[in-house]
N, C-alpha and C positions, 0 to 999 in steps of 0.2 A: 258503674258501668255506663258508658254513653249509649244513647239510642242507636247510633251507627254500629257500635260494637255488638249490641244486642241483636240488631237486624242482621248483621253478618253471621252471628252464631245461629240464628234462626234459619237463614238461607243455607248455611253449611249443613245444618241438621236435616233440612228438607232434601238437599242434594244427596246426602248420605242415605236417607230413607229411600229415595228413588233408585239409587245404585244397588242397595240391598234388595229392593223389590225386583230389579232387573236380574240380579244374581239368582234369586229364588226362582224366577220364571225360567232362566236358562237351565238351572239344575233340574227343574221339572221336565223341561223339554229334552235334556240329555238323558234323563232317566227313562222317559218314554221311548226315545230313539234307541237306547241301549236295549230295552226290553224287546222292541221290534227286531233289532238285529240278532238278539239271542234266539228269538223264535225262528227267524229265517235260517240261522246257522243250524238249528236243530232239524228243521225241515230238509235243508240241503244235505246234512249228514245222513239222515234217514234215506233220502233219495239216492245218495251215493252208495249206501249199503245195498239198496235194492238193485241198482245198476250193476254193482260188482257181482251180486248173485246171478243176475241175468247173464252177465258176461261169462261167468264160470259155467253156467248151464249150457250156453251156446258153445263154448269151447269144448265141453265134454261131448256134446252131441256131434260136433264136427269131427272130433277125434274118433268117435265111434263110427261115423260114416267112413272116414278114411280107412279105418281098420277093416270094415266090411268090404270096401272097394279093393283093398289089397288082397283080402281073402278070396274075393271073386276073381281077381286077376290071376292069382296063383292057381286057383282051381281051373280057370280057363286055359292057362298055359300048360297044365299037366295033361 
């Protein structure tokens, strides 16, 4: 094998190592970002559930107030 060929193989190997290292770093970055996104999704899902509960409670209270107002109105009209 000529020195040039050996040098080319060495350079190719170094380039491959650099690319593999970059891929490993990207995988770690994506894994971290994915974990962060999963945590955010979990928090948002919990918050959504809480807001739905609050909305249902407000809806029930408003419906109860409307019923009381109708009852008062009917009592007043009689």
